[in-house]
All heavy atoms as an XYZ file, in Angstrom:
929
protein
N      51.529   -115.600    -22.459
C      50.135   -115.249    -22.257
C      50.003   -114.415    -20.978
O      50.597   -114.727    -19.954
C      49.292   -116.512    -22.150
C      47.831   -116.229    -22.015
S      46.923   -117.785    -22.117
C      45.497   -117.327    -21.231
N      49.215   -113.377    -21.039
C      49.022   -112.496    -19.900
C      48.034   -113.117    -18.922
O      46.982   -113.603    -19.316
C      48.495   -111.130    -20.363
O      49.410   -110.590    -21.304
C      48.343   -110.190    -19.197
N      48.413   -113.081    -17.660
C      47.504   -113.588    -16.622
C      46.313   -112.653    -16.465
O      46.428   -111.451    -16.665
C      48.243   -113.689    -15.286
C      49.351   -114.717    -15.280
C      50.105   -114.703    -13.984
N      50.775   -113.401    -13.849
C      51.188   -112.882    -12.713
N      51.030   -113.517    -11.584
N      51.783   -111.709    -12.675
N      45.156   -113.192    -16.078
C      44.005   -112.316    -15.804
C      44.305   -111.374    -14.647
O      45.182   -111.651    -13.818
C      42.879   -113.286    -15.452
C      43.481   -114.638    -15.355
C      44.877   -114.587    -15.858
N      43.558   -110.278    -14.581
C      43.818   -109.251    -13.579
C      42.641   -109.094    -12.618
O      41.483   -109.257    -13.000
C      44.097   -107.916    -14.261
N      42.972   -108.745    -11.385
C      41.998   -108.504    -10.328
C      42.339   -107.166     -9.676
O      43.504   -106.870     -9.430
C      42.049   -109.631     -9.270
C      41.158   -109.323     -8.085
C      41.685   -110.965     -9.896
N      41.309   -106.371     -9.414
C      41.483   -105.135     -8.668
C      41.005   -105.359     -7.241
O      39.893   -105.842     -7.027
C      40.670   -103.995     -9.296
C      40.517   -102.715     -8.455
C      41.873   -102.089     -8.146
C      39.594   -101.736     -9.145
N      41.833   -105.005     -6.278
C      41.457   -105.036     -4.867
C      41.316   -103.596     -4.401
O      42.221   -102.780     -4.583
C      42.511   -105.783     -4.046
C      42.725   -107.241     -4.448
C      43.817   -107.862     -3.600
C      41.436   -108.036     -4.365
N      40.169   -103.289     -3.803
C      39.842   -101.915     -3.439
C      39.609   -101.807     -1.940
O      38.804   -102.550     -1.364
C      38.583   -101.465     -4.179
C      38.227   -100.023     -3.955
C      38.841    -99.020     -4.684
C      37.280    -99.673     -3.008
C      38.515    -97.682     -4.473
C      36.941    -98.344     -2.791
C      37.563    -97.351     -3.527
N      40.327   -100.879     -1.322
C      40.164   -100.601      0.104
C      39.507    -99.236      0.259
O      40.111    -98.212     -0.020
C      41.524   -100.618      0.814
C      41.363   -100.509      2.310
O      40.612   -101.254      2.915
N      42.077    -99.575      2.909
N      38.234    -99.206      0.709
C      37.557    -97.918      0.870
C      38.067    -97.135      2.066
O      38.658    -97.692      2.997
C      36.089    -98.297      1.063
C      36.056    -99.741      1.336
C      37.379   -100.335      0.997
N      37.802    -95.855      2.031
C      38.193    -94.977      3.122
C      37.487    -95.376      4.415
O      36.350    -95.845      4.391
C      37.829    -93.544      2.761
O      38.266    -92.657      3.754
N      38.172    -95.198      5.524
C      37.589    -95.569      6.804
C      36.899    -94.385      7.454
O      35.691    -94.331      7.484
C      38.662    -96.174      7.726
O      39.812    -95.341      7.709
C      39.044    -97.560      7.287
N      37.607    -93.429      7.947
C      37.002    -92.284      8.632
C      37.412    -91.016      7.935
O      38.587    -90.676      7.897
C      37.422    -92.240     10.100
C      37.069    -93.509     10.798
C      37.925    -94.493     11.166
C      35.775    -93.958     11.171
N      37.251    -95.520     11.759
C      35.917    -95.217     11.778
C      34.495    -93.422     11.063
C      34.838    -95.942     12.274
C      33.426    -94.148     11.548
C      33.601    -95.383     12.147
N      36.444    -90.301      7.400
C      36.721    -89.073      6.653
C      37.529    -88.089      7.495
O      37.151    -87.761      8.608
C      35.414    -88.429      6.211
N      38.636    -87.657      6.957
C      39.432    -86.631      7.599
C      40.388    -87.120      8.673
O      41.214    -86.367      9.148
N      40.315    -88.374      9.053
C      41.187    -88.857     10.124
C      42.528    -89.325      9.584
O      43.544    -89.198     10.230
C      40.483    -89.996     10.926
C      41.437    -90.624     11.919
C      39.259    -89.449     11.633
N      42.542    -89.844      8.369
C      43.795    -90.302      7.778
C      44.276    -91.629      8.323
O      45.469    -91.870      8.456
N      43.358    -92.517      8.647
C      43.700    -93.842      9.156
C      44.485    -94.606      8.094
O      44.012    -94.788      6.984
C      42.420    -94.603      9.515
C      42.690    -96.027      9.952
O      43.840    -96.337     10.309
O      41.754    -96.830      9.928
N      45.679    -95.023      8.429
C      46.506    -95.773      7.488
C      46.752    -97.195      7.961
O      47.782    -97.787      7.674
C      47.820    -95.041      7.241
C      47.663    -93.682      6.568
C      49.017    -93.049      6.330
C      46.902    -93.800      5.262
N      45.796    -97.752      8.685
C      45.900    -99.141      9.101
C      45.941   -100.022      7.861
O      45.154    -99.835      6.926
C      44.680    -99.530      9.969
O      44.599    -98.618     11.057
C      44.791   -100.946     10.474
N      46.833   -100.988      7.854
C      46.954   -101.881      6.701
C      45.687   -102.710      6.539
O      45.158   -103.239      7.510
C      48.160   -102.800      6.883
N      45.199   -102.839      5.311
C      44.032   -103.680      5.055
C      44.450   -105.153      4.959
O      44.625   -105.705      3.872
C      43.494   -103.139      3.724
C      44.709   -102.582      3.049
C      45.610   -102.086      4.140
N      44.637   -105.768      6.114
C      45.223   -107.108      6.173
C      44.458   -108.150      5.372
O      45.054   -109.029      4.749
C      45.392   -107.552      7.623
C      46.429   -106.752      8.326
C      46.243   -105.856      9.340
C      47.835   -106.727      8.048
N      47.435   -105.272      9.700
C      48.437   -105.800      8.921
C      48.641   -107.393      7.121
C      49.792   -105.526      8.909
C      50.006   -107.115      7.114
C      50.566   -106.203      7.995
N      43.136   -108.069      5.365
C      42.358   -109.043      4.593
C      42.721   -109.011      3.120
O      42.912   -110.055      2.488
N      42.828   -107.809      2.546
C      43.195   -107.695      1.138
C      44.648   -108.102      0.904
O      44.978   -108.671     -0.141
C      42.962   -106.270      0.636
C      41.509   -105.828      0.498
C      41.444   -104.408     -0.041
C      40.705   -106.770     -0.372
N      45.503   -107.814      1.867
C      46.909   -108.212      1.732
C      47.021   -109.737      1.681
O      47.721   -110.294      0.836
C      47.752   -107.620      2.875
C      47.834   -106.098      2.718
C      49.142   -108.253      2.927
C      48.420   -105.371      3.907
N      46.317   -110.418      2.582
C      46.335   -111.885      2.573
C      45.758   -112.439      1.268
O      46.285   -113.390      0.696
C      45.550   -112.447      3.759
C      46.166   -112.161      5.102
C      45.383   -111.758      6.167
C      47.540   -112.291      5.320
C      45.938   -111.490      7.413
C      48.104   -112.022      6.557
C      47.297   -111.623      7.594
O      47.850   -111.358      8.817
N      44.685   -111.828      0.800
C      44.073   -112.274     -0.447
C      45.032   -112.088     -1.622
O      45.184   -112.978     -2.460
C      42.771   -111.508     -0.689
C      41.990   -111.863     -1.937
C      41.602   -113.330     -1.952
C      40.759   -110.976     -2.043
N      45.673   -110.935     -1.693
C      46.631   -110.675     -2.775
C      47.762   -111.701     -2.771
O      48.192   -112.167     -3.828
C      47.194   -109.261     -2.648
N      48.213   -112.061     -1.591
C      49.281   -113.066     -1.476
C      48.840   -114.395     -2.082
O      49.608   -115.070     -2.751
C      49.676   -113.231     -0.006
C      50.749   -114.266      0.233
C      52.073   -113.960     -0.445
O      52.387   -112.781     -0.684
O      52.811   -114.930     -0.749
N      47.592   -114.769     -1.857
C      47.077   -116.031     -2.392
C      46.850   -115.976     -3.904
O      46.978   -116.977     -4.589
C      45.768   -116.404     -1.698
C      45.858   -116.595     -0.203
C      46.544   -117.849      0.173
N      45.759   -118.978     -0.308
C      46.088   -120.225     -0.126
N      47.165   -120.525      0.541
N      45.342   -121.193     -0.592
N      46.491   -114.803     -4.405
C      46.140   -114.667     -5.816
C      47.318   -114.373     -6.738
O      47.234   -114.603     -7.942
C      45.107   -113.538     -5.982
C      43.733   -113.746     -5.373
C      42.903   -112.478     -5.543
C      43.031   -114.934     -5.988
N      48.405   -113.860     -6.204
C      49.479   -113.299     -7.039
C      50.130   -114.303     -7.986
O      50.652   -113.910     -9.022
C      50.532   -112.608     -6.182
C      51.403   -113.548     -5.386
C      52.422   -112.762     -4.570
C      53.359   -113.719     -3.858
N      54.323   -112.995     -3.057
N      50.059   -115.561     -7.686
C      50.652   -116.562     -8.570
C      49.879   -116.682     -9.888
O      50.467   -116.862    -10.949
C      50.691   -117.926     -7.868
C      51.242   -119.036     -8.719
C      51.225   -120.355     -7.999
C      51.659   -121.458     -8.944
N      51.378   -122.777     -8.425
N      48.559   -116.578     -9.807
C      47.719   -116.815    -10.980
C      47.111   -115.561    -11.597
O      46.571   -115.623    -12.703
C      46.578   -117.770    -10.605
C      47.109   -119.126    -10.151
O      48.007   -119.672    -10.823
O      46.640   -119.625     -9.110
N      47.175   -114.445    -10.875
C      46.527   -113.221    -11.337
C      47.446   -112.025    -11.183
O      48.245   -111.968    -10.260
C      45.246   -112.943    -10.525
C      44.243   -114.051    -10.623
C      44.248   -115.094     -9.698
C      43.299   -114.069    -11.645
C      43.335   -116.134     -9.792
C      42.381   -115.104    -11.738
C      42.406   -116.129    -10.813
O      41.510   -117.157    -10.904
N      47.281   -111.052    -12.073
C      47.913   -109.758    -11.872
C      47.037   -109.007    -10.874
O      45.821   -108.966    -11.027
C      47.996   -108.982    -13.185
C      48.957   -109.614    -14.179
C      48.955   -108.891    -15.518
N      47.629   -109.015    -16.123
C      46.983   -108.031    -16.749
N      47.517   -106.834    -16.865
N      45.796   -108.222    -17.270
N      47.646   -108.433     -9.875
C      46.906   -107.752     -8.820
C      47.102   -106.253     -8.957
O      48.233   -105.765     -9.006
C      47.391   -108.193     -7.416
C      47.363   -109.714     -7.264
C      46.578   -107.493     -6.325
C      46.002   -110.326     -7.375
N      45.995   -105.536     -9.002
C      46.013   -104.080     -8.950
C      45.367   -103.680     -7.643
O      44.445   -104.334     -7.165
C      45.275   -103.466    -10.144
C      45.977   -103.755    -11.437
C      45.588   -104.830    -12.224
C      47.038   -102.969    -11.856
C      46.250   -105.110    -13.412
C      47.704   -103.245    -13.035
C      47.310   -104.319    -13.816
N      45.850   -102.604     -7.078
C      45.457   -102.208     -5.742
C      45.108   -100.729     -5.722
O      45.884    -99.905     -6.192
C      46.654   -102.458     -4.819
C      46.364   -102.319     -3.386
C      46.207   -101.146     -2.696
C      46.210   -103.353     -2.452
N      45.954   -101.415     -1.379
C      45.959   -102.773     -1.210
C      46.263   -104.741     -2.541
C      45.762   -103.511     -0.058
C      46.068   -105.468     -1.406
C      45.820   -104.860     -0.179
N      43.955   -100.395     -5.187
C      43.605    -98.990     -4.991
C      43.137    -98.833     -3.549
O      42.258    -99.563     -3.087
C      42.512    -98.510     -5.963
C      43.026    -98.573     -7.397
C      42.066    -97.087     -5.596
C      42.001    -98.208     -8.445
N      43.743    -97.879     -2.876
C      43.345    -97.543     -1.515
C      42.747    -96.149     -1.558
O      43.454    -95.175     -1.805
C      44.558    -97.596     -0.578
C      44.166    -97.560      0.879
O      43.224    -96.803      1.232
O      44.801    -98.265      1.685
N      41.449    -96.067     -1.346
C      40.736    -94.794     -1.450
C      41.293    -93.745     -0.490
O      41.234    -92.553     -0.768
C      39.247    -95.044     -1.176
C      38.352    -93.877     -1.453
C      36.902    -94.201     -1.176
O      36.580    -94.940     -0.251
N      36.011    -93.661     -1.979
N      41.871    -94.187      0.625
C      42.422    -93.254      1.609
C      43.647    -92.535      1.082
O      43.999    -91.452      1.542
C      42.799    -94.004      2.893
C      41.655    -94.757      3.526
C      42.146    -95.684      4.609
N      43.111    -96.641      4.081
C      43.840    -97.459      4.823
N      43.736    -97.433      6.131
N      44.687    -98.304      4.283
N      44.323    -93.154      0.128
C      45.595    -92.628     -0.350
C      45.544    -92.071     -1.763
O      46.521    -91.466     -2.215
C      46.660    -93.739     -0.298
C      46.867    -94.400      1.056
C      47.831    -95.562      0.927
C      47.357    -93.387      2.070
N      44.454    -92.299     -2.463
C      44.402    -91.930     -3.867
C      43.226    -91.001     -4.163
O      42.103    -91.456     -4.359
C      44.285    -93.195     -4.724
O      44.217    -92.840     -6.074
N      43.483    -89.692     -4.249
C      42.406    -88.758     -4.563
C      41.799    -89.001     -5.947
O      40.663    -88.649     -6.195
C      43.059    -87.380     -4.499
C      44.430    -87.576     -3.975
C      44.751    -89.029     -4.004
N      42.558    -89.610     -6.839
C      42.070    -89.861     -8.201
C      41.620    -91.311     -8.384
O      41.680    -91.855     -9.484
C      43.156    -89.522     -9.220
O      44.299    -90.331     -8.994
N      41.120    -91.910     -7.325
C      40.774    -93.338     -7.373
C      39.723    -93.646     -8.435
O      39.785    -94.710     -9.065
C      40.351    -93.845     -6.004
C      39.041    -93.321     -5.498
C      38.833    -92.207     -4.745
C      37.757    -93.892     -5.724
N      37.492    -92.049     -4.491
C      36.803    -93.075     -5.084
C      37.306    -95.017     -6.409
C      35.445    -93.344     -5.108
C      35.952    -95.292     -6.425
C      35.033    -94.461     -5.782
N      38.776    -92.752     -8.665
C      37.743    -93.018     -9.676
C      38.351    -93.136    -11.068
O      38.003    -94.041    -11.835
C      36.677    -91.919     -9.655
C      35.800    -91.958     -8.430
C      34.764    -90.847     -8.477
C      33.933    -90.829     -7.219
N      32.917    -89.765     -7.231
N      39.257    -92.247    -11.392
C      39.945    -92.309    -12.677
C      40.749    -93.595    -12.786
O      40.749    -94.256    -13.829
C      40.869    -91.079    -12.852
O      40.070    -89.903    -12.777
C      41.619    -91.128    -14.157
N      41.423    -93.957    -11.712
C      42.222    -95.187    -11.711
C      41.349    -96.419    -11.931
O      41.717    -97.316    -12.696
C      42.983    -95.311    -10.399
C      44.041    -94.247    -10.221
C      44.667    -94.280     -8.835
O      44.804    -95.377     -8.258
O      45.004    -93.208     -8.322
N      40.192    -96.474    -11.281
C      39.286    -97.614    -11.460
C      38.832    -97.686    -12.914
O      38.883    -98.760    -13.537
C      38.070    -97.526    -10.509
C      36.997    -98.543    -10.887
C      38.498    -97.724     -9.060
N      38.394    -96.564    -13.464
C      37.936    -96.546    -14.862
C      39.036    -97.025    -15.816
O      38.782    -97.803    -16.730
C      37.472    -95.142    -15.251
C      36.133    -94.765    -14.702
C      35.670    -93.421    -15.306
N      34.618    -92.858    -14.519
C      34.769    -91.900    -13.598
N      35.950    -91.359    -13.372
N      33.726    -91.450    -12.918
N      40.258    -96.518    -15.611
C      41.371    -96.908    -16.483
C      41.667    -98.403    -16.380
O      41.899    -99.066    -17.393
C      42.615    -96.090    -16.151
C      42.499    -94.643    -16.592
C      43.674    -93.786    -16.138
O      44.568    -94.276    -15.404
O      43.688    -92.594    -16.513
N      41.652    -98.921    -15.173
C      41.903   -100.356    -15.010
C      40.818   -101.189    -15.687
O      41.108   -102.212    -16.319
C      42.005   -100.716    -13.530
C      43.289   -100.280    -12.840
C      43.174   -100.467    -11.333
C      44.487   -101.051    -13.376
N      39.584   -100.762    -15.568
C      38.483   -101.496    -16.207
C      38.611   -101.478    -17.718
O      38.310   -102.466    -18.382
C      37.139   -100.895    -15.784
C      36.725   -101.186    -14.348
C      35.569   -100.282    -13.935
C      36.353   -102.651    -14.157
N      39.082   -100.380    -18.287
C      39.193   -100.247    -19.737
C      40.442   -100.897    -20.306
O      40.418   -101.437    -21.401
C      39.172    -98.770    -20.131
C      37.846    -98.104    -19.860
C      37.917    -96.596    -20.063
O      38.946    -96.039    -20.417
N      36.804    -95.925    -19.821
N      41.548   -100.831    -19.575
C      42.840   -101.172    -20.161
C      43.472   -102.458    -19.656
O      44.399   -102.962    -20.283
C      43.830   -100.028    -19.909
C      43.373    -98.712    -20.486
C      44.238    -97.549    -20.023
O      45.310    -97.787    -19.443
O      43.823    -96.401    -20.253
N      43.032   -102.988    -18.551
C      43.770   -104.084    -17.938
C      43.070   -105.435    -17.960
O      43.570   -106.385    -17.408
C      44.125   -103.726    -16.486
C      44.996   -102.509    -16.363
C      46.327   -102.738    -17.001
N      47.160   -101.555    -16.871
C      48.457   -101.570    -16.994
N      49.095   -102.679    -17.261
N      49.145   -100.457    -16.870
N      41.912   -105.520    -18.549
C      41.243   -106.804    -18.658
C      40.892   -107.429    -17.316
O      41.138   -108.609    -17.097
N      40.327   -106.635    -16.434
C      39.969   -107.159    -15.111
C      38.909   -108.233    -15.228
O      37.969   -108.119    -16.016
C      39.434   -106.042    -14.220
C      40.385   -104.910    -13.849
C      39.656   -103.883    -12.994
C      41.598   -105.436    -13.116
N      39.051   -109.272    -14.423
C      38.018   -110.304    -14.372
C      37.174   -110.182    -13.103
O      36.129   -110.815    -12.999
C      38.604   -111.726    -14.474
C      39.512   -112.019    -13.294
C      39.323   -111.919    -15.803
C      39.761   -113.491    -13.072
N      37.629   -109.374    -12.134
C      36.871   -109.170    -10.899
C      37.418   -107.966    -10.152
O      38.585   -107.611    -10.279
C      36.942   -110.401    -10.005
N      36.520   -107.372     -9.351
C      36.901   -106.314     -8.421
C      36.514   -106.804     -7.034
O      35.357   -107.141     -6.788
C      36.187   -104.982     -8.736
C      36.496   -103.940     -7.669
C      36.591   -104.479    -10.121
N      37.495   -106.874     -6.146
C      37.252   -107.280     -4.773
C      37.267   -106.060     -3.871
O      38.199   -105.258     -3.918
N      36.222   -105.921     -3.060
C      36.096   -104.760     -2.178
C      35.923   -105.248     -0.752
O      35.124   -106.147     -0.483
C      34.883   -103.895     -2.574
C      34.992   -103.452     -4.033
C      34.759   -102.694     -1.647
C      33.759   -102.732     -4.555
N      36.661   -104.647      0.153
C      36.511   -104.945      1.569
C      35.702   -103.833      2.220
O      35.741   -102.696      1.754
C      37.894   -105.076      2.250
O      37.718   -105.500      3.593
C      38.675   -103.784      2.218
N      34.948   -104.146      3.271
C      34.213   -103.077      3.954
C      33.712   -103.537      5.312
O      33.135   -104.609      5.446
C      33.024   -102.594      3.133
N      33.948   -102.673      6.285
C      33.327   -102.846      7.590
C      31.981   -102.141      7.551
O      31.776   -101.231      6.750
C      34.202   -102.219      8.680
C      35.554   -102.872      8.821
S      36.567   -102.061     10.072
C      37.004   -100.546      9.242
N      31.063   -102.544      8.407
C      29.795   -101.838      8.521
C      30.084   -100.462      9.103
O      30.871   -100.323     10.020
C      28.840   -102.622      9.439
O      28.696   -103.938      8.900
C      27.490   -101.954      9.520
N      29.470    -99.446      8.544
C      29.710    -98.074      8.994
C      30.135    -97.212      7.835
O      29.811    -97.489      6.675
N      30.902    -96.197      8.129
C      31.259    -95.202      7.121
C      32.069    -95.802      5.967
O      31.977    -95.340      4.839
C      31.999    -94.007      7.765
C      32.003    -92.834      6.803
C      33.389    -94.390      8.224
C      32.333    -91.514      7.443
N      32.825    -96.856      6.215
C      33.612    -97.471      5.143
C      32.706    -98.062      4.067
O      33.072    -98.130      2.902
C      34.538    -98.551      5.708
C      35.571    -99.001      4.704
C      36.502   -100.048      5.246
O      36.105   -100.893      6.042
N      37.745   -100.005      4.814
N      31.520    -98.456      4.447
C      30.577    -99.039      3.502
C      30.203    -98.051      2.393
O      30.001    -98.449      1.249
C      29.329    -99.514      4.248
C      28.341   -100.344      3.468
C      29.003   -101.577      2.877
C      27.182   -100.739      4.366
N      30.139    -96.765      2.714
C      29.804    -95.755      1.701
C      30.831    -95.753      0.569
O      30.472    -95.719     -0.609
C      29.708    -94.372      2.339
N      32.110    -95.805      0.900
C      33.153    -95.844     -0.123
C      33.125    -97.137     -0.918
O      33.384    -97.151     -2.126
N      32.801    -98.236     -0.246
C      32.717    -99.533     -0.924
C      31.603    -99.524     -1.963
O      31.797    -99.959     -3.110
C      32.493   -100.638      0.104
N      30.437    -99.036     -1.575
C      29.310    -98.990     -2.508
C      29.580    -98.002     -3.634
O      29.237    -98.245     -4.794
C      27.998    -98.649     -1.762
C      27.638    -99.785     -0.795
C      26.865    -98.370     -2.739
C      27.421   -101.139     -1.443
N      30.231    -96.896     -3.325
C      30.575    -95.927     -4.358
C      31.474    -96.569     -5.422
O      31.283    -96.367     -6.622
C      31.264    -94.712     -3.735
C      31.492    -93.580     -4.695
C      32.102    -92.351     -4.040
O      32.573    -92.422     -2.879
O      32.119    -91.305     -4.707
N      32.429    -97.360     -4.979
C      33.302    -98.062     -5.928
C      32.513    -99.089     -6.733
O      32.655    -99.171     -7.955
C      34.456    -98.733     -5.189
S      35.550    -99.670     -6.285
N      31.680    -99.871     -6.070
C      30.885   -100.888     -6.769
C      29.978   -100.242     -7.819
O      29.848   -100.750     -8.938
C      30.068   -101.688     -5.764
N      29.349    -99.122     -7.476
C      28.496    -98.418     -8.428
C      29.293    -97.911     -9.623
O      28.832    -97.971    -10.764
C      27.780    -97.261     -7.736
C      26.696    -97.724     -6.781
C      26.087    -96.601     -5.954
O      26.679    -95.487     -5.889
O      25.025    -96.837     -5.351
N      30.500    -97.419     -9.367
C      31.363    -96.958    -10.452
C      31.709    -98.117    -11.385
O      31.632    -97.991    -12.610
C      32.634    -96.314     -9.896
C      33.679    -95.887    -10.918
C      33.124    -94.816    -11.851
C      34.928    -95.386    -10.213
N      32.092    -99.242    -10.814
C      32.438   -100.421    -11.625
C      31.260   -100.807    -12.512
O      31.412   -101.015    -13.723
C      32.859   -101.607    -10.729
C      32.986   -102.888    -11.541
C      34.165   -101.286    -10.015
N      30.075   -100.886    -11.936
C      28.899   -101.317    -12.692
C      28.431   -100.273    -13.702
O      27.806   -100.621    -14.697
C      27.754   -101.672    -11.736
C      28.037   -102.912    -10.932
C      28.320   -104.080    -11.854
C      28.570   -105.353    -11.107
N      28.865   -106.469    -12.014
N      28.752    -98.999    -13.468
C      28.340    -97.952    -14.409
C      29.128    -97.988    -15.716
O      28.675    -97.443    -16.714
C      28.460    -96.570    -13.767
O      29.827    -96.172    -13.679
N      30.283    -98.638    -15.701
C      31.100    -98.622    -16.923
C      31.629   -100.000    -17.321
O      32.493   -100.090    -18.190
C      32.232    -97.611    -16.782
S      33.335    -97.866    -15.396
N      31.105   -101.075    -16.694
C      31.579   -102.412    -17.073
C      30.600   -103.474    -16.593
O      29.652   -103.173    -15.863
C      32.956   -102.683    -16.472
O      32.843   -103.027    -15.102
N      30.878   -104.701    -16.994
C      30.115   -105.836    -16.468
C      31.013   -106.743    -15.623
O      30.694   -107.901    -15.386
C      29.448   -106.620    -17.596
C      30.452   -107.172    -18.601
O      31.659   -106.870    -18.491
O      30.027   -107.911    -19.517
N      32.135   -106.197    -15.171
C      33.070   -106.949    -14.329
C      32.387   -107.271    -12.994
O      31.788   -106.396    -12.369
C      34.361   -106.129    -14.098
C      35.270   -106.799    -13.076
C      35.103   -105.939    -15.409
N      32.462   -108.521    -12.554
C      31.843   -108.896    -11.275
C      32.499   -108.192    -10.089
O      33.714   -108.019    -10.040
C      32.080   -110.407    -11.178
C      32.471   -110.848    -12.528
C      33.042   -109.671    -13.239
N      31.657   -107.804     -9.137
C      32.115   -107.174     -7.903
C      31.896   -108.160     -6.761
O      30.791   -108.667     -6.567
C      31.353   -105.855     -7.635
C      31.716   -105.288     -6.261
C      31.653   -104.839     -8.728
N      32.960   -108.404     -6.014
C      32.937   -109.314     -4.873
C      33.189   -108.487     -3.620
O      34.160   -107.749     -3.556
C      34.039   -110.395     -4.996
C      33.969   -111.372     -3.831
C      33.944   -111.114     -6.337
N      32.313   -108.614     -2.627
C      32.520   -107.883     -1.374
C      32.748   -108.875     -0.244
O      32.076   -109.890     -0.136
C      31.341   -106.978     -1.036
C      31.630   -106.136      0.215
S      30.342   -104.951      0.611
C      30.633   -103.729     -0.645
N      33.719   -108.531      0.589
C      34.008   -109.350      1.753
C      34.284   -108.476      2.955
O      34.099   -107.271      2.918
N      34.692   -109.078      4.030
C      35.041   -108.454      5.299
C      33.841   -108.476      6.232
O      32.912   -109.250      6.060
C      35.613   -107.048      5.127
S      36.498   -106.468      6.613
N      33.868   -107.620      7.227
C      32.893   -107.673      8.315
C      31.463   -107.469      7.830
O      30.566   -108.246      8.155
C      33.247   -106.637      9.407
C      32.190   -106.609     10.485
C      34.611   -106.960     10.007
N      31.216   -106.427      7.050
C      29.832   -106.149      6.648
C      29.245   -107.322      5.866
O      28.124   -107.762      6.142
C      29.733   -104.860      5.836
C      28.319   -104.502      5.516
N      27.485   -103.930      6.448
C      27.579   -104.683      4.397
C      26.283   -103.754      5.910
N      26.325   -104.202      4.662
N      29.975   -107.808      4.880
C      29.485   -108.930      4.070
C      29.313   -110.193      4.904
O      28.443   -111.012      4.615
C      30.444   -109.192      2.915
N      30.120   -110.338      5.941
C      30.034   -111.536      6.778
C      28.829   -111.510      7.715
O      28.189   -112.535      7.934
C      31.317   -111.699      7.600
O      32.409   -111.961      6.738
N      28.511   -110.342      8.272
C      27.397   -110.305      9.220
C      26.052   -110.065      8.538
O      25.012   -110.417      9.094
C      27.620   -109.278     10.354
C      27.733   -107.865      9.818
C      28.821   -109.650     11.186
C      27.808   -106.796     10.895
N      26.083   -109.505      7.327
C      24.849   -109.243      6.583
C      24.994   -109.706      5.125
O      24.860   -108.912      4.185
C      24.512   -107.748      6.631
C      24.183   -107.189      8.014
C      24.167   -105.674      7.996
C      22.857   -107.742      8.501
N      25.267   -110.987      4.899
C      25.537   -111.437      3.528
C      24.347   -111.291      2.579
O      24.530   -110.900      1.426
C      25.931   -112.901      3.698
C      25.353   -113.314      5.003
C      25.365   -112.087      5.864
N      23.138   -111.581      3.039
C      21.980   -111.484      2.148
C      21.653   -110.032      1.805
O      21.327   -109.713      0.659
C      20.772   -112.185      2.771
C      20.943   -113.691      2.982
C      19.713   -114.277      3.656
C      21.231   -114.390      1.661
N      21.766   -109.155      2.776
C      21.546   -107.731      2.526
C      22.612   -107.203      1.565
O      22.318   -106.427      0.660
C      21.576   -106.943      3.827
C      21.411   -105.457      3.628
C      21.606   -104.658      4.913
O      21.984   -105.189      5.945
N      21.365   -103.371      4.844
N      23.841   -107.634      1.762
C      24.948   -107.162      0.923
C      24.764   -107.596     -0.530
O      24.861   -106.786     -1.449
C      26.290   -107.666      1.473
O      26.421   -107.234      2.831
C      27.458   -107.151      0.665
N      24.497   -108.864     -0.746
C      24.373   -109.371     -2.116
C      23.070   -108.899     -2.776
O      22.945   -108.938     -3.996
C      24.533   -110.904     -2.166
C      23.252   -111.617     -1.751
C      25.015   -111.351     -3.533
N      22.129   -108.403     -1.993
C      20.897   -107.853     -2.564
C      21.139   -106.524     -3.278
O      20.336   -106.121     -4.113
C      19.841   -107.678     -1.470
N      22.243   -105.862     -2.964
C      22.575   -104.616     -3.660
C      22.856   -104.962     -5.129
O      23.642   -105.864     -5.408
C      23.803   -103.962     -3.019
C      24.111   -102.609     -3.610
O      24.419   -102.541     -4.822
O      24.035   -101.616     -2.880
N      22.256   -104.261     -6.073
C      22.439   -104.603     -7.487
C      23.875   -104.442     -7.996
O      24.206   -104.974     -9.058
C      21.493   -103.638     -8.216
C      21.173   -102.566     -7.246
C      21.343   -103.135     -5.879
N      24.724   -103.761     -7.252
C      26.116   -103.573     -7.669
C      27.051   -104.640     -7.117
O      28.230   -104.668     -7.467
C      26.609   -102.198     -7.253
S      25.734   -100.869     -8.081
N      26.548   -105.508     -6.257
C      27.367   -106.555     -5.658
C      26.960   -107.894     -6.257
O      25.805   -108.297     -6.178
C      27.193   -106.606     -4.115
C      27.436   -105.222     -3.489
C      28.091   -107.674     -3.509
C      28.825   -104.669     -3.673
N      27.911   -108.582     -6.875
C      27.611   -109.855     -7.513
C      27.839   -111.065     -6.616
O      27.121   -112.060     -6.710
C      28.468   -110.011     -8.789
C      28.163   -108.923     -9.787
O      27.013   -108.870    -10.258
O      29.066   -108.111    -10.073
N      28.860   -110.984     -5.759
C      29.205   -112.095     -4.890
C      29.613   -111.569     -3.527
O      30.139   -110.468     -3.420
C      30.384   -112.909     -5.463
C      30.112   -113.485     -6.817
C      30.566   -112.844     -7.953
C      29.397   -114.667     -6.957
C      30.320   -113.362     -9.218
C      29.145   -115.196     -8.210
C      29.606   -114.538     -9.348
N      29.373   -112.390     -2.511
C      29.772   -112.054     -1.140
C      30.651   -113.173     -0.613
O      30.364   -114.354     -0.830
C      28.527   -111.889     -0.237
C      28.898   -111.878      1.216
C      27.777   -110.629     -0.592
N      31.707   -112.792      0.073
C      32.530   -113.748      0.802
C      32.228   -113.532      2.279
O      32.565   -112.492      2.842
C      34.033   -113.552      0.525
C      34.869   -114.519      1.357
C      34.325   -113.723     -0.963
N      31.546   -114.486      2.891
C      31.207   -114.398      4.296
C      32.226   -115.194      5.097
O      32.600   -116.303      4.705
C      29.800   -114.937      4.551
N      32.695   -114.631      6.185
C      33.745   -115.268      6.972
C      35.107   -114.931      6.392
O      35.251   -114.058      5.527
N      36.118   -115.620      6.848
C      37.475   -115.369      6.367
C      37.600   -115.801      4.918
O      37.276   -116.935      4.560
C      38.502   -116.117      7.217
C      38.584   -115.579      8.625
O      38.201   -114.412      8.832
O      39.013   -116.319      9.528
N      38.043   -114.871      4.083
C      38.193   -115.161      2.651
C      39.322   -116.116      2.399
O      39.378   -116.843      1.467
């Protein structure tokens, strides 16, 4: 039997800077989930075709959730763009965590594209 799948999405940080800092929160989460779930990973900073990749994963891989990390600031734009894409072509739940969701959980979950918020350390 195939394990359920989860997509973890790391939005771009600073346009044009090329920040390649490891997204440690998502790495820790993937480590915890890998036993029970197939993990797919998209880093917007590294993948110019990330929208196509998200659509393909939603159609072909049986995702049960999309997890998005985001700090408050410019990274939030990429996070919301991904969440909107997910909701435009599926009913897969979107979970947002990290700094923005932790300091503004009610504002974050009020967005119609965000289904769940993880406040604090996931």
